mmJSON file of the N, C-alpha and C atoms, coordinates in Angstrom:
{"data_MODEL":{"atom_site":{
"group_PDB":["ATOM","ATOM","ATOM","ATOM","ATOM","ATOM","ATOM","ATOM","ATOM","ATOM","ATOM","ATOM","ATOM","ATOM","ATOM","ATOM","ATOM","ATOM","ATOM","ATOM","ATOM","ATOM","ATOM","ATOM","ATOM","ATOM","ATOM","ATOM","ATOM","ATOM","ATOM","ATOM","ATOM","ATOM","ATOM","ATOM","ATOM","ATOM","ATOM","ATOM","ATOM","ATOM","ATOM","ATOM","ATOM","ATOM","ATOM","ATOM","ATOM","ATOM","ATOM","ATOM","ATOM","ATOM","ATOM","ATOM","ATOM","ATOM","ATOM","ATOM","ATOM","ATOM","ATOM","ATOM","ATOM","ATOM","ATOM","ATOM","ATOM","ATOM","ATOM","ATOM","ATOM","ATOM","ATOM","ATOM","ATOM","ATOM","ATOM","ATOM","ATOM","ATOM","ATOM","ATOM","ATOM","ATOM","ATOM","ATOM","ATOM","ATOM","ATOM","ATOM","ATOM","ATOM","ATOM","ATOM","ATOM","ATOM","ATOM","ATOM","ATOM","ATOM","ATOM","ATOM","ATOM","ATOM","ATOM","ATOM","ATOM","ATOM","ATOM","ATOM","ATOM","ATOM","ATOM","ATOM","ATOM","ATOM","ATOM","ATOM","ATOM","ATOM","ATOM","ATOM","ATOM","ATOM","ATOM","ATOM","ATOM","ATOM","ATOM","ATOM","ATOM","ATOM","ATOM","ATOM","ATOM","ATOM","ATOM","ATOM","ATOM","ATOM","ATOM","ATOM","ATOM","ATOM","ATOM","ATOM","ATOM","ATOM","ATOM","ATOM","ATOM","ATOM","ATOM","ATOM","ATOM","ATOM","ATOM","ATOM","ATOM","ATOM","ATOM","ATOM","ATOM","ATOM","ATOM","ATOM","ATOM","ATOM","ATOM","ATOM","ATOM","ATOM","ATOM","ATOM","ATOM","ATOM","ATOM","ATOM","ATOM","ATOM","ATOM","ATOM","ATOM","ATOM","ATOM","ATOM","ATOM","ATOM","ATOM","ATOM","ATOM","ATOM","ATOM","ATOM","ATOM","ATOM","ATOM","ATOM","ATOM","ATOM","ATOM","ATOM","ATOM","ATOM","ATOM","ATOM","ATOM","ATOM","ATOM","ATOM","ATOM","ATOM","ATOM","ATOM","ATOM","ATOM","ATOM","ATOM","ATOM","ATOM","ATOM","ATOM","ATOM","ATOM","ATOM","ATOM","ATOM","ATOM","ATOM"],
"id":[1,2,3,4,5,6,7,8,9,10,11,12,13,14,15,16,17,18,19,20,21,22,23,24,25,26,27,28,29,30,31,32,33,34,35,36,37,38,39,40,41,42,43,44,45,46,47,48,49,50,51,52,53,54,55,56,57,58,59,60,61,62,63,64,65,66,67,68,69,70,71,72,73,74,75,76,77,78,79,80,81,82,83,84,85,86,87,88,89,90,91,92,93,94,95,96,97,98,99,100,101,102,103,104,105,106,107,108,109,110,111,112,113,114,115,116,117,118,119,120,121,122,123,124,125,126,127,128,129,130,131,132,133,134,135,136,137,138,139,140,141,142,143,144,145,146,147,148,149,150,151,152,153,154,155,156,157,158,159,160,161,162,163,164,165,166,167,168,169,170,171,172,173,174,175,176,177,178,179,180,181,182,183,184,185,186,187,188,189,190,191,192,193,194,195,196,197,198,199,200,201,202,203,204,205,206,207,208,209,210,211,212,213,214,215,216,217,218,219,220,221,222,223,224,225,226,227,228,229,230,231],
"type_symbol":["N","C","C","N","C","C","N","C","C","N","C","C","N","C","C","N","C","C","N","C","C","N","C","C","N","C","C","N","C","C","N","C","C","N","C","C","N","C","C","N","C","C","N","C","C","N","C","C","N","C","C","N","C","C","N","C","C","N","C","C","N","C","C","N","C","C","N","C","C","N","C","C","N","C","C","N","C","C","N","C","C","N","C","C","N","C","C","N","C","C","N","C","C","N","C","C","N","C","C","N","C","C","N","C","C","N","C","C","N","C","C","N","C","C","N","C","C","N","C","C","N","C","C","N","C","C","N","C","C","N","C","C","N","C","C","N","C","C","N","C","C","N","C","C","N","C","C","N","C","C","N","C","C","N","C","C","N","C","C","N","C","C","N","C","C","N","C","C","N","C","C","N","C","C","N","C","C","N","C","C","N","C","C","N","C","C","N","C","C","N","C","C","N","C","C","N","C","C","N","C","C","N","C","C","N","C","C","N","C","C","N","C","C","N","C","C","N","C","C","N","C","C","N","C","C","N","C","C","N","C","C"],
"label_atom_id":["N","CA","C","N","CA","C","N","CA","C","N","CA","C","N","CA","C","N","CA","C","N","CA","C","N","CA","C","N","CA","C","N","CA","C","N","CA","C","N","CA","C","N","CA","C","N","CA","C","N","CA","C","N","CA","C","N","CA","C","N","CA","C","N","CA","C","N","CA","C","N","CA","C","N","CA","C","N","CA","C","N","CA","C","N","CA","C","N","CA","C","N","CA","C","N","CA","C","N","CA","C","N","CA","C","N","CA","C","N","CA","C","N","CA","C","N","CA","C","N","CA","C","N","CA","C","N","CA","C","N","CA","C","N","CA","C","N","CA","C","N","CA","C","N","CA","C","N","CA","C","N","CA","C","N","CA","C","N","CA","C","N","CA","C","N","CA","C","N","CA","C","N","CA","C","N","CA","C","N","CA","C","N","CA","C","N","CA","C","N","CA","C","N","CA","C","N","CA","C","N","CA","C","N","CA","C","N","CA","C","N","CA","C","N","CA","C","N","CA","C","N","CA","C","N","CA","C","N","CA","C","N","CA","C","N","CA","C","N","CA","C","N","CA","C","N","CA","C","N","CA","C","N","CA","C","N","CA","C","N","CA","C","N","CA","C","N","CA","C"],
"label_alt_id":[null,null,null,null,null,null,null,null,null,null,null,null,null,null,null,null,null,null,null,null,null,null,null,null,null,null,null,null,null,null,null,null,null,null,null,null,null,null,null,null,null,null,null,null,null,null,null,null,null,null,null,null,null,null,null,null,null,null,null,null,null,null,null,null,null,null,null,null,null,null,null,null,null,null,null,null,null,null,null,null,null,null,null,null,null,null,null,null,null,null,null,null,null,null,null,null,null,null,null,null,null,null,null,null,null,null,null,null,null,null,null,null,null,null,null,null,null,null,null,null,null,null,null,null,null,null,null,null,null,null,null,null,null,null,null,null,null,null,null,null,null,null,null,null,null,null,null,null,null,null,null,null,null,null,null,null,null,null,null,null,null,null,null,null,null,null,null,null,null,null,null,null,null,null,null,null,null,null,null,null,null,null,null,null,null,null,null,null,null,null,null,null,null,null,null,null,null,null,null,null,null,null,null,null,null,null,null,null,null,null,null,null,null,null,null,null,null,null,null,null,null,null,null,null,null,null,null,null,null,null,null],
"label_comp_id":["MET","MET","MET","LEU","LEU","LEU","ARG","ARG","ARG","ILE","ILE","ILE","ARG","ARG","ARG","PHE","PHE","PHE","LYS","LYS","LYS","THR","THR","THR","ASN","ASN","ASN","ASN","ASN","ASN","LYS","LYS","LYS","ASP","ASP","ASP","TYR","TYR","TYR","ARG","ARG","ARG","PRO","PRO","PRO","VAL","VAL","VAL","ASN","ASN","ASN","TRP","TRP","TRP","PRO","PRO","PRO","VAL","VAL","VAL","LYS","LYS","LYS","HIS","HIS","HIS","PRO","PRO","PRO","TYR","TYR","TYR","TRP","TRP","TRP","CYS","CYS","CYS","THR","THR","THR","GLY","GLY","GLY","TYR","TYR","TYR","GLY","GLY","GLY","ASP","ASP","ASP","GLU","GLU","GLU","TYR","TYR","TYR","SER","SER","SER","ILE","ILE","ILE","VAL","VAL","VAL","ILE","ILE","ILE","SER","SER","SER","TYR","TYR","TYR","ALA","ALA","ALA","ASP","ASP","ASP","THR","THR","THR","GLU","GLU","GLU","GLU","GLU","GLU","TYR","TYR","TYR","ILE","ILE","ILE","TYR","TYR","TYR","GLU","GLU","GLU","ASN","ASN","ASN","TRP","TRP","TRP","PRO","PRO","PRO","GLU","GLU","GLU","ALA","ALA","ALA","ILE","ILE","ILE","ASP","ASP","ASP","LEU","LEU","LEU","GLU","GLU","GLU","ILE","ILE","ILE","SER","SER","SER","LYS","LYS","LYS","CYS","CYS","CYS","LYS","LYS","LYS","GLU","GLU","GLU","TYR","TYR","TYR","ILE","ILE","ILE","PHE","PHE","PHE","THR","THR","THR","ASP","ASP","ASP","ARG","ARG","ARG","PHE","PHE","PHE","PRO","PRO","PRO","ARG","ARG","ARG","PRO","PRO","PRO","GLU","GLU","GLU","TRP","TRP","TRP","LEU","LEU","LEU","ILE","ILE","ILE"],
"label_asym_id":["A","A","A","A","A","A","A","A","A","A","A","A","A","A","A","A","A","A","A","A","A","A","A","A","A","A","A","A","A","A","A","A","A","A","A","A","A","A","A","A","A","A","A","A","A","A","A","A","A","A","A","A","A","A","A","A","A","A","A","A","A","A","A","A","A","A","A","A","A","A","A","A","A","A","A","A","A","A","A","A","A","A","A","A","A","A","A","A","A","A","A","A","A","A","A","A","A","A","A","A","A","A","A","A","A","A","A","A","A","A","A","A","A","A","A","A","A","A","A","A","A","A","A","A","A","A","A","A","A","A","A","A","A","A","A","A","A","A","A","A","A","A","A","A","A","A","A","A","A","A","A","A","A","A","A","A","A","A","A","A","A","A","A","A","A","A","A","A","A","A","A","A","A","A","A","A","A","A","A","A","A","A","A","A","A","A","A","A","A","A","A","A","A","A","A","A","A","A","A","A","A","A","A","A","A","A","A","A","A","A","A","A","A","A","A","A","A","A","A","A","A","A","A","A","A","A","A","A","A","A","A"],
"label_entity_id":["1","1","1","1","1","1","1","1","1","1","1","1","1","1","1","1","1","1","1","1","1","1","1","1","1","1","1","1","1","1","1","1","1","1","1","1","1","1","1","1","1","1","1","1","1","1","1","1","1","1","1","1","1","1","1","1","1","1","1","1","1","1","1","1","1","1","1","1","1","1","1","1","1","1","1","1","1","1","1","1","1","1","1","1","1","1","1","1","1","1","1","1","1","1","1","1","1","1","1","1","1","1","1","1","1","1","1","1","1","1","1","1","1","1","1","1","1","1","1","1","1","1","1","1","1","1","1","1","1","1","1","1","1","1","1","1","1","1","1","1","1","1","1","1","1","1","1","1","1","1","1","1","1","1","1","1","1","1","1","1","1","1","1","1","1","1","1","1","1","1","1","1","1","1","1","1","1","1","1","1","1","1","1","1","1","1","1","1","1","1","1","1","1","1","1","1","1","1","1","1","1","1","1","1","1","1","1","1","1","1","1","1","1","1","1","1","1","1","1","1","1","1","1","1","1","1","1","1","1","1","1"],
"label_seq_id":[1,1,1,2,2,2,3,3,3,4,4,4,5,5,5,6,6,6,7,7,7,8,8,8,9,9,9,10,10,10,11,11,11,12,12,12,13,13,13,14,14,14,15,15,15,16,16,16,17,17,17,18,18,18,19,19,19,20,20,20,21,21,21,22,22,22,23,23,23,24,24,24,25,25,25,26,26,26,27,27,27,28,28,28,29,29,29,30,30,30,31,31,31,32,32,32,33,33,33,34,34,34,35,35,35,36,36,36,37,37,37,38,38,38,39,39,39,40,40,40,41,41,41,42,42,42,43,43,43,44,44,44,45,45,45,46,46,46,47,47,47,48,48,48,49,49,49,50,50,50,51,51,51,52,52,52,53,53,53,54,54,54,55,55,55,56,56,56,57,57,57,58,58,58,59,59,59,60,60,60,61,61,61,62,62,62,63,63,63,64,64,64,65,65,65,66,66,66,67,67,67,68,68,68,69,69,69,70,70,70,71,71,71,72,72,72,73,73,73,74,74,74,75,75,75,76,76,76,77,77,77],
"pdbx_PDB_ins_code":[null,null,null,null,null,null,null,null,null,null,null,null,null,null,null,null,null,null,null,null,null,null,null,null,null,null,null,null,null,null,null,null,null,null,null,null,null,null,null,null,null,null,null,null,null,null,null,null,null,null,null,null,null,null,null,null,null,null,null,null,null,null,null,null,null,null,null,null,null,null,null,null,null,null,null,null,null,null,null,null,null,null,null,null,null,null,null,null,null,null,null,null,null,null,null,null,null,null,null,null,null,null,null,null,null,null,null,null,null,null,null,null,null,null,null,null,null,null,null,null,null,null,null,null,null,null,null,null,null,null,null,null,null,null,null,null,null,null,null,null,null,null,null,null,null,null,null,null,null,null,null,null,null,null,null,null,null,null,null,null,null,null,null,null,null,null,null,null,null,null,null,null,null,null,null,null,null,null,null,null,null,null,null,null,null,null,null,null,null,null,null,null,null,null,null,null,null,null,null,null,null,null,null,null,null,null,null,null,null,null,null,null,null,null,null,null,null,null,null,null,null,null,null,null,null,null,null,null,null,null,null],
"Cartn_x":[119.943,119.237,118.16,116.871,115.827,115.208,115.743,114.966,113.671,112.641,111.15,110.607,109.609,109.533,107.398,106.31,105.646,104.497,102.931,101.662,100.913,100.977,100.735,99.227,98.949,97.934,98.028,97.481,97.793,97.331,97.032,96.906,98.027,98.15,99.249,100.416,101.427,102.247,103.124,103.302,104.397,103.963,104.851,104.773,103.691,103.446,102.222,103.047,104.47,105.291,106.086,106.851,108.052,108.428,109.887,110.717,110.998,111.256,111.11,113.24,113.533,114.852,115.322,114.798,115.698,114.643,115.58,114.997,113.496,112.923,111.843,111.299,111.197,110.952,109.545,108.634,107.63,107.992,107.963,108.223,107.431,106.76,105.264,104.061,102.693,101.421,100.51,99.816,99.038,97.454,96.482,95.224,94.633,95.363,94.143,95.74,96.862,97.741,99.541,99.861,101.394,101.721,103.749,104.207,105.392,105.879,107.189,108.088,109.455,110.659,111.341,110.731,111.845,112.774,114.07,114.87,114.343,115.042,114.318,114.866,115.227,115.728,114.96,113.278,112.21,111.317,110.235,109.373,108.443,108.223,107.192,107.322,108.536,108.87,108.249,107.852,106.826,105.665,104.9,103.748,103.646,104.087,104.083,104.528,104.638,104.807,103.81,103.79,102.958,101.975,100.904,100.075,99.02,98.947,98.353,99.18,100.472,101.301,100.553,101.021,100.525,101.804,101.894,102.407,104.056,104.221,105.997,106.639,107.756,108.858,109.995,110.353,111.928,113.267,114.12,115.353,116.33,117.35,118.351,119.567,119.848,121.18,122.196,122.685,124.243,124.259,124.25,123.9,122.862,122.956,121.898,122.75,121.571,122.553,121.871,122.589,121.884,122.181,121.038,121.279,120.602,120.783,119.698,118.289,118.196,117.089,116.364,117.186,116.62,117.922,118.088,118.978,118.575,119.684,119.575,119.196,118.03,117.255,117.96,117.48,117.985,118.182,116.979,116.62,117.002,117.863,119.055,120.0,120.517,122.142,123.158],
"Cartn_y":[105.927,106.027,104.789,104.278,103.984,103.52,102.022,101.266,100.936,101.569,101.236,101.214,99.663,99.109,99.379,99.837,99.668,99.832,99.721,100.039,101.147,101.741,103.434,103.288,104.689,104.714,103.413,103.164,102.771,103.206,104.449,105.506,106.216,107.051,107.808,107.676,106.774,106.745,107.659,108.88,109.643,110.528,111.108,111.539,113.056,113.385,114.389,116.121,115.401,117.008,116.42,117.866,117.42,119.038,119.161,118.329,117.282,115.838,115.441,115.314,114.201,114.242,112.99,112.521,111.211,109.786,109.877,108.811,107.881,107.006,106.364,106.05,104.654,104.197,103.442,103.652,102.275,100.769,100.566,98.447,97.386,97.657,96.97,97.173,96.491,97.038,95.701,96.281,95.028,95.568,94.567,95.01,96.131,96.529,98.182,99.048,98.744,99.114,99.388,100.479,100.233,99.866,99.19,99.137,99.91,100.959,101.593,101.459,101.665,101.693,103.025,103.744,105.174,104.931,105.455,105.681,106.934,106.918,107.953,108.108,109.0,109.194,108.88,108.895,108.349,107.287,106.643,106.473,107.79,108.823,109.71,110.507,110.319,110.974,110.509,109.111,108.19,108.711,108.764,108.939,110.937,111.74,112.845,112.743,111.783,112.216,111.302,110.249,109.191,109.201,110.424,109.494,108.711,107.514,106.706,105.235,105.182,104.293,102.97,101.701,101.142,99.966,98.966,97.969,97.81,98.807,99.472,98.217,97.923,96.643,97.848,98.162,98.678,98.051,98.383,97.973,99.084,99.068,99.9,100.01,101.252,101.156,102.157,101.909,103.405,104.195,103.736,104.65,104.397,104.982,105.021,103.831,103.002,102.047,101.673,102.204,102.046,100.986,100.551,98.908,99.313,98.342,98.73,98.672,97.984,98.246,99.192,99.629,101.009,102.036,102.474,103.889,105.378,105.83,106.668,107.919,108.569,109.683,110.506,111.19,112.423,113.622,113.539,114.796,115.022,113.489,113.853,113.972,115.796,115.992,115.59],
"Cartn_z":[103.029,101.795,101.563,100.913,101.026,99.234,99.112,97.819,98.091,97.734,97.889,96.971,96.892,95.761,96.438,95.552,95.873,94.569,95.175,94.079,94.388,92.916,93.0,92.026,91.855,90.256,89.107,88.895,87.075,86.212,86.477,85.318,84.856,86.033,86.111,87.252,86.925,87.975,88.541,87.723,88.379,89.87,90.298,91.301,91.405,92.058,92.46,92.504,92.907,93.085,91.768,91.57,90.476,90.914,90.486,90.57,91.744,91.679,92.642,92.667,94.288,94.316,93.994,93.951,93.889,92.465,92.095,90.841,91.232,90.334,90.497,88.658,88.839,87.655,87.602,86.896,86.712,86.305,87.111,86.26,86.109,86.071,85.899,86.141,86.118,86.123,86.36,87.232,87.734,86.966,87.287,87.051,87.78,88.887,89.15,89.631,89.229,89.772,89.134,89.108,88.378,89.896,89.141,90.57,90.374,91.006,91.028,91.966,91.842,92.454,92.787,93.881,94.541,95.179,94.597,95.84,96.971,98.226,99.385,100.695,101.042,102.322,103.32,103.104,104.199,103.177,104.236,104.014,103.914,104.84,104.1,102.621,102.381,100.934,99.887,100.087,99.444,99.31,100.686,100.568,100.047,100.328,100.141,98.406,97.506,96.408,95.651,96.292,95.644,97.084,97.06,97.978,98.467,97.206,96.668,97.299,97.435,97.433,98.649,98.392,99.428,98.798,100.381,100.153,99.798,100.723,100.321,101.16,100.021,100.431,100.428,101.548,101.825,102.228,101.278,101.267,101.758,102.881,102.554,101.048,101.438,100.2,100.559,99.822,100.304,99.408,97.918,97.082,95.387,94.805,93.367,93.015,92.488,91.915,89.809,89.335,87.59,86.655,86.583,85.362,84.183,82.982,81.521,81.966,83.132,83.733,84.294,84.923,85.97,85.264,84.773,83.762,84.519,84.598,85.136,83.925,85.402,84.644,83.248,82.94,82.24,82.78,84.134,84.6,85.671,86.363,87.672,87.245,87.953,87.759,88.804],
"occupancy":[1.0,1.0,1.0,1.0,1.0,1.0,1.0,1.0,1.0,1.0,1.0,1.0,1.0,1.0,1.0,1.0,1.0,1.0,1.0,1.0,1.0,1.0,1.0,1.0,1.0,1.0,1.0,1.0,1.0,1.0,1.0,1.0,1.0,1.0,1.0,1.0,1.0,1.0,1.0,1.0,1.0,1.0,1.0,1.0,1.0,1.0,1.0,1.0,1.0,1.0,1.0,1.0,1.0,1.0,1.0,1.0,1.0,1.0,1.0,1.0,1.0,1.0,1.0,1.0,1.0,1.0,1.0,1.0,1.0,1.0,1.0,1.0,1.0,1.0,1.0,1.0,1.0,1.0,1.0,1.0,1.0,1.0,1.0,1.0,1.0,1.0,1.0,1.0,1.0,1.0,1.0,1.0,1.0,1.0,1.0,1.0,1.0,1.0,1.0,1.0,1.0,1.0,1.0,1.0,1.0,1.0,1.0,1.0,1.0,1.0,1.0,1.0,1.0,1.0,1.0,1.0,1.0,1.0,1.0,1.0,1.0,1.0,1.0,1.0,1.0,1.0,1.0,1.0,1.0,1.0,1.0,1.0,1.0,1.0,1.0,1.0,1.0,1.0,1.0,1.0,1.0,1.0,1.0,1.0,1.0,1.0,1.0,1.0,1.0,1.0,1.0,1.0,1.0,1.0,1.0,1.0,1.0,1.0,1.0,1.0,1.0,1.0,1.0,1.0,1.0,1.0,1.0,1.0,1.0,1.0,1.0,1.0,1.0,1.0,1.0,1.0,1.0,1.0,1.0,1.0,1.0,1.0,1.0,1.0,1.0,1.0,1.0,1.0,1.0,1.0,1.0,1.0,1.0,1.0,1.0,1.0,1.0,1.0,1.0,1.0,1.0,1.0,1.0,1.0,1.0,1.0,1.0,1.0,1.0,1.0,1.0,1.0,1.0,1.0,1.0,1.0,1.0,1.0,1.0,1.0,1.0,1.0,1.0,1.0,1.0,1.0,1.0,1.0,1.0,1.0,1.0],
"B_iso_or_equiv":[0.0,0.0,0.0,0.0,0.0,0.0,0.0,0.0,0.0,0.0,0.0,0.0,0.0,0.0,0.0,0.0,0.0,0.0,0.0,0.0,0.0,0.0,0.0,0.0,0.0,0.0,0.0,0.0,0.0,0.0,0.0,0.0,0.0,0.0,0.0,0.0,0.0,0.0,0.0,0.0,0.0,0.0,0.0,0.0,0.0,0.0,0.0,0.0,0.0,0.0,0.0,0.0,0.0,0.0,0.0,0.0,0.0,0.0,0.0,0.0,0.0,0.0,0.0,0.0,0.0,0.0,0.0,0.0,0.0,0.0,0.0,0.0,0.0,0.0,0.0,0.0,0.0,0.0,0.0,0.0,0.0,0.0,0.0,0.0,0.0,0.0,0.0,0.0,0.0,0.0,0.0,0.0,0.0,0.0,0.0,0.0,0.0,0.0,0.0,0.0,0.0,0.0,0.0,0.0,0.0,0.0,0.0,0.0,0.0,0.0,0.0,0.0,0.0,0.0,0.0,0.0,0.0,0.0,0.0,0.0,0.0,0.0,0.0,0.0,0.0,0.0,0.0,0.0,0.0,0.0,0.0,0.0,0.0,0.0,0.0,0.0,0.0,0.0,0.0,0.0,0.0,0.0,0.0,0.0,0.0,0.0,0.0,0.0,0.0,0.0,0.0,0.0,0.0,0.0,0.0,0.0,0.0,0.0,0.0,0.0,0.0,0.0,0.0,0.0,0.0,0.0,0.0,0.0,0.0,0.0,0.0,0.0,0.0,0.0,0.0,0.0,0.0,0.0,0.0,0.0,0.0,0.0,0.0,0.0,0.0,0.0,0.0,0.0,0.0,0.0,0.0,0.0,0.0,0.0,0.0,0.0,0.0,0.0,0.0,0.0,0.0,0.0,0.0,0.0,0.0,0.0,0.0,0.0,0.0,0.0,0.0,0.0,0.0,0.0,0.0,0.0,0.0,0.0,0.0,0.0,0.0,0.0,0.0,0.0,0.0,0.0,0.0,0.0,0.0,0.0,0.0],
"pdbx_formal_charge":[null,null,null,null,null,null,null,null,null,null,null,null,null,null,null,null,null,null,null,null,null,null,null,null,null,null,null,null,null,null,null,null,null,null,null,null,null,null,null,null,null,null,null,null,null,null,null,null,null,null,null,null,null,null,null,null,null,null,null,null,null,null,null,null,null,null,null,null,null,null,null,null,null,null,null,null,null,null,null,null,null,null,null,null,null,null,null,null,null,null,null,null,null,null,null,null,null,null,null,null,null,null,null,null,null,null,null,null,null,null,null,null,null,null,null,null,null,null,null,null,null,null,null,null,null,null,null,null,null,null,null,null,null,null,null,null,null,null,null,null,null,null,null,null,null,null,null,null,null,null,null,null,null,null,null,null,null,null,null,null,null,null,null,null,null,null,null,null,null,null,null,null,null,null,null,null,null,null,null,null,null,null,null,null,null,null,null,null,null,null,null,null,null,null,null,null,null,null,null,null,null,null,null,null,null,null,null,null,null,null,null,null,null,null,null,null,null,null,null,null,null,null,null,null,null,null,null,null,null,null,null],
"auth_seq_id":[1,1,1,2,2,2,3,3,3,4,4,4,5,5,5,6,6,6,7,7,7,8,8,8,9,9,9,10,10,10,11,11,11,12,12,12,13,13,13,14,14,14,15,15,15,16,16,16,17,17,17,18,18,18,19,19,19,20,20,20,21,21,21,22,22,22,23,23,23,24,24,24,25,25,25,26,26,26,27,27,27,28,28,28,29,29,29,30,30,30,31,31,31,32,32,32,33,33,33,34,34,34,35,35,35,36,36,36,37,37,37,38,38,38,39,39,39,40,40,40,41,41,41,42,42,42,43,43,43,44,44,44,45,45,45,46,46,46,47,47,47,48,48,48,49,49,49,50,50,50,51,51,51,52,52,52,53,53,53,54,54,54,55,55,55,56,56,56,57,57,57,58,58,58,59,59,59,60,60,60,61,61,61,62,62,62,63,63,63,64,64,64,65,65,65,66,66,66,67,67,67,68,68,68,69,69,69,70,70,70,71,71,71,72,72,72,73,73,73,74,74,74,75,75,75,76,76,76,77,77,77],
"auth_comp_id":["MET","MET","MET","LEU","LEU","LEU","ARG","ARG","ARG","ILE","ILE","ILE","ARG","ARG","ARG","PHE","PHE","PHE","LYS","LYS","LYS","THR","THR","THR","ASN","ASN","ASN","ASN","ASN","ASN","LYS","LYS","LYS","ASP","ASP","ASP","TYR","TYR","TYR","ARG","ARG","ARG","PRO","PRO","PRO","VAL","VAL","VAL","ASN","ASN","ASN","TRP","TRP","TRP","PRO","PRO","PRO","VAL","VAL","VAL","LYS","LYS","LYS","HIS","HIS","HIS","PRO","PRO","PRO","TYR","TYR","TYR","TRP","TRP","TRP","CYS","CYS","CYS","THR","THR","THR","GLY","GLY","GLY","TYR","TYR","TYR","GLY","GLY","GLY","ASP","ASP","ASP","GLU","GLU","GLU","TYR","TYR","TYR","SER","SER","SER","ILE","ILE","ILE","VAL","VAL","VAL","ILE","ILE","ILE","SER","SER","SER","TYR","TYR","TYR","ALA","ALA","ALA","ASP","ASP","ASP","THR","THR","THR","GLU","GLU","GLU","GLU","GLU","GLU","TYR","TYR","TYR","ILE","ILE","ILE","TYR","TYR","TYR","GLU","GLU","GLU","ASN","ASN","ASN","TRP","TRP","TRP","PRO","PRO","PRO","GLU","GLU","GLU","ALA","ALA","ALA","ILE","ILE","ILE","ASP","ASP","ASP","LEU","LEU","LEU","GLU","GLU","GLU","ILE","ILE","ILE","SER","SER","SER","LYS","LYS","LYS","CYS","CYS","CYS","LYS","LYS","LYS","GLU","GLU","GLU","TYR","TYR","TYR","ILE","ILE","ILE","PHE","PHE","PHE","THR","THR","THR","ASP","ASP","ASP","ARG","ARG","ARG","PHE","PHE","PHE","PRO","PRO","PRO","ARG","ARG","ARG","PRO","PRO","PRO","GLU","GLU","GLU","TRP","TRP","TRP","LEU","LEU","LEU","ILE","ILE","ILE"],
"auth_asym_id":["A","A","A","A","A","A","A","A","A","A","A","A","A","A","A","A","A","A","A","A","A","A","A","A","A","A","A","A","A","A","A","A","A","A","A","A","A","A","A","A","A","A","A","A","A","A","A","A","A","A","A","A","A","A","A","A","A","A","A","A","A","A","A","A","A","A","A","A","A","A","A","A","A","A","A","A","A","A","A","A","A","A","A","A","A","A","A","A","A","A","A","A","A","A","A","A","A","A","A","A","A","A","A","A","A","A","A","A","A","A","A","A","A","A","A","A","A","A","A","A","A","A","A","A","A","A","A","A","A","A","A","A","A","A","A","A","A","A","A","A","A","A","A","A","A","A","A","A","A","A","A","A","A","A","A","A","A","A","A","A","A","A","A","A","A","A","A","A","A","A","A","A","A","A","A","A","A","A","A","A","A","A","A","A","A","A","A","A","A","A","A","A","A","A","A","A","A","A","A","A","A","A","A","A","A","A","A","A","A","A","A","A","A","A","A","A","A","A","A","A","A","A","A","A","A","A","A","A","A","A","A"],
"auth_atom_id":["N","CA","C","N","CA","C","N","CA","C","N","CA","C","N","CA","C","N","CA","C","N","CA","C","N","CA","C","N","CA","C","N","CA","C","N","CA","C","N","CA","C","N","CA","C","N","CA","C","N","CA","C","N","CA","C","N","CA","C","N","CA","C","N","CA","C","N","CA","C","N","CA","C","N","CA","C","N","CA","C","N","CA","C","N","CA","C","N","CA","C","N","CA","C","N","CA","C","N","CA","C","N","CA","C","N","CA","C","N","CA","C","N","CA","C","N","CA","C","N","CA","C","N","CA","C","N","CA","C","N","CA","C","N","CA","C","N","CA","C","N","CA","C","N","CA","C","N","CA","C","N","CA","C","N","CA","C","N","CA","C","N","CA","C","N","CA","C","N","CA","C","N","CA","C","N","CA","C","N","CA","C","N","CA","C","N","CA","C","N","CA","C","N","CA","C","N","CA","C","N","CA","C","N","CA","C","N","CA","C","N","CA","C","N","CA","C","N","CA","C","N","CA","C","N","CA","C","N","CA","C","N","CA","C","N","CA","C","N","CA","C","N","CA","C","N","CA","C","N","CA","C","N","CA","C","N","CA","C","N","CA","C","N","CA","C","N","CA","C"],
"pdbx_PDB_model_num":[1,1,1,1,1,1,1,1,1,1,1,1,1,1,1,1,1,1,1,1,1,1,1,1,1,1,1,1,1,1,1,1,1,1,1,1,1,1,1,1,1,1,1,1,1,1,1,1,1,1,1,1,1,1,1,1,1,1,1,1,1,1,1,1,1,1,1,1,1,1,1,1,1,1,1,1,1,1,1,1,1,1,1,1,1,1,1,1,1,1,1,1,1,1,1,1,1,1,1,1,1,1,1,1,1,1,1,1,1,1,1,1,1,1,1,1,1,1,1,1,1,1,1,1,1,1,1,1,1,1,1,1,1,1,1,1,1,1,1,1,1,1,1,1,1,1,1,1,1,1,1,1,1,1,1,1,1,1,1,1,1,1,1,1,1,1,1,1,1,1,1,1,1,1,1,1,1,1,1,1,1,1,1,1,1,1,1,1,1,1,1,1,1,1,1,1,1,1,1,1,1,1,1,1,1,1,1,1,1,1,1,1,1,1,1,1,1,1,1,1,1,1,1,1,1,1,1,1,1,1,1]
}}}
């Protein structure tokens, strides 16, 4: 599994497909972008759901990690 941080649309950071398989969070904003973190199986998963994603920072992980800053989404079963 991957944990990917990327920049995307600053007006609407939500994925273009719904439902999505993995949790994601908006963690901030720049002048022209939103910063999103999403778990993914592949890098392609990000581009399928956020076609305008740029500046991907990818790290490997074994499982989802939820915290106060990255809480478990209510929709995630």
